[in-house]
C-alpha positions as CSV (number, residue, x, y, z in Angstrom):
1,X,0.0,0.0,0.0
2,X,2.9,2.4,0.9
3,X,4.5,1.7,-2.5
4,X,1.3,2.5,-4.4
5,X,1.0,5.8,-2.5
6,X,4.6,6.7,-3.4
7,X,3.8,5.8,-7.0
8,X,0.7,8.0,-7.0
9,X,2.7,10.9,-5.5
10,X,5.5,10.5,-8.1
11,X,2.9,10.4,-10.9
12,X,1.3,13.5,-9.6
13,X,4.6,15.4,-9.2
14,X,5.6,14.4,-12.7
15,X,2.3,15.7,-14.1
16,X,2.6,18.9,-12.2
17,X,6.3,19.4,-13.4
18,X,5.2,18.8,-17.0
19,X,2.4,21.3,-16.7
20,X,4.7,23.9,-15.0
21,X,7.7,23.4,-17.3
22,X,8.5,26.3,-19.6
23,X,7.6,25.7,-23.2
24,X,10.4,24.5,-25.5
25,X,11.8,27.4,-27.5
26,X,12.3,26.6,-31.1
27,X,15.0,28.6,-32.8
28,X,18.7,28.8,-33.3
29,X,21.2,28.7,-30.6
30,X,23.1,31.8,-29.5
31,X,26.5,31.1,-31.0
32,X,28.9,31.7,-33.9
33,X,28.0,30.4,-37.4
34,X,29.7,30.0,-40.7
35,X,27.6,31.5,-43.5
36,X,28.0,28.9,-46.3
37,X,26.8,30.6,-49.5
38,X,27.3,31.1,-53.2
39,X,26.7,34.8,-52.6
40,X,30.4,35.8,-52.1
41,X,33.6,34.7,-53.9
42,X,36.3,36.8,-52.3
43,X,35.6,36.3,-48.6
44,X,33.8,33.9,-46.2
45,X,31.5,35.2,-43.5
46,X,30.7,34.3,-40.0
47,X,27.7,35.4,-37.9
48,X,27.9,36.2,-34.2
49,X,24.3,35.5,-33.0
50,X,23.2,36.9,-29.7
51,X,19.9,37.7,-27.9
52,X,18.2,41.0,-29.0
53,X,18.6,43.9,-26.6
54,X,16.4,45.3,-25.1
55,X,13.8,42.7,-26.3
56,X,15.4,39.6,-24.8
57,X,12.7,37.4,-26.3
58,X,13.1,33.9,-27.8
59,X,11.7,35.1,-31.2
60,X,14.5,37.7,-31.8
61,X,18.2,37.2,-32.4
62,X,20.8,39.8,-33.2
63,X,23.0,38.9,-36.1
64,X,26.4,40.6,-36.4
65,X,28.0,39.5,-39.7
66,X,31.7,39.8,-40.3
67,X,33.9,38.9,-43.3
68,X,37.0,36.8,-42.5
69,X,38.9,38.9,-45.0
70,X,38.2,42.6,-45.3
71,X,36.8,42.7,-48.8
72,X,33.2,43.6,-47.8
73,X,31.5,45.8,-45.2
74,X,30.2,44.5,-41.9
75,X,26.4,44.4,-41.4
76,X,24.2,43.8,-38.4
77,X,20.5,43.4,-37.8
78,X,17.8,41.9,-35.6
79,X,16.2,38.8,-37.0
80,X,12.6,37.9,-36.0
81,X,11.2,34.4,-35.9
82,X,7.8,34.2,-37.6
83,X,6.2,30.9,-38.7
84,X,9.4,29.0,-38.2
85,X,11.7,31.3,-40.2
86,X,14.0,34.1,-39.1
87,X,14.2,37.1,-41.3
88,X,16.0,40.4,-41.4
89,X,16.6,43.1,-44.0
90,X,19.8,45.2,-44.2
91,X,21.2,47.9,-46.5
92,X,24.6,46.8,-47.8
93,X,26.8,49.6,-49.1
94,X,28.9,47.3,-51.3
95,X,26.3,44.6,-52.1
96,X,26.5,44.8,-55.9
97,X,30.1,44.1,-57.0
98,X,30.7,45.9,-60.4
99,X,34.0,45.9,-62.3
100,X,36.0,48.6,-60.6
101,X,33.3,49.8,-58.2
102,X,30.5,48.7,-55.8
103,X,26.9,49.7,-55.6
104,X,24.4,49.6,-52.6
105,X,21.8,46.9,-52.2
106,X,19.0,46.1,-49.8
107,X,19.3,42.4,-48.8
108,X,16.7,40.2,-47.1
109,X,18.0,37.1,-45.3
110,X,15.5,34.4,-44.4
111,X,16.2,31.0,-43.0
112,X,14.5,28.0,-41.4
113,X,15.0,27.9,-37.6
114,X,15.5,24.1,-37.6
115,X,17.4,23.3,-40.7
116,X,19.3,26.6,-40.9
117,X,18.8,26.6,-44.7
118,X,18.0,30.0,-46.2
119,X,17.9,32.5,-49.0
120,X,19.3,36.0,-49.7
121,X,17.2,38.3,-51.9
122,X,19.3,41.3,-53.0
123,X,17.7,44.3,-54.6
124,X,19.3,47.4,-56.1
125,X,17.9,50.6,-57.5
126,X,20.7,51.2,-60.0
127,X,22.8,48.5,-61.7
128,X,26.4,48.5,-62.7
129,X,27.4,51.3,-65.0
130,X,24.1,53.1,-64.4
131,X,22.1,50.0,-65.5
132,X,18.5,49.3,-64.7
133,X,17.3,48.3,-61.2
134,X,17.3,44.6,-60.5
135,X,17.6,41.8,-58.0
136,X,19.8,38.8,-57.3
137,X,19.0,35.6,-55.4
138,X,21.3,33.2,-53.5
139,X,21.0,30.4,-51.0
140,X,22.9,29.7,-47.8
141,X,23.3,27.3,-44.9
142,X,24.4,28.2,-41.4
143,X,26.8,25.9,-39.7
144,X,27.5,26.3,-36.0
145,X,31.2,26.8,-35.2
């Protein structure tokens, strides 16, 4: 009889702990990542991913992107998790590489929170040599360092 009471108490405590446990938080870990992409050919990138300040919510991460070689400018933005995907948009001063010069772009990065597979949609108002506006599209994968 004593064992059955202990079993009942253990079952009750397990049920209460399950009910009171915080929900699991889907999303990427706060860490450094390699940005594996066909977007760049002269430098590789890494992302330093931290919690957003002042938000400090599980659906926001701050991405500080740095090139390993200084061919490109740094960029940084808050990425928000919506429907299982993180997304941020950033203006990149040297996003369009033209022969002999660079042009600005507005780039939207979007990636799956679980697989860490994503896309880069790059848009520009003026093309190389005063060409027409346009866009370019690349894929990427984040690999935790």
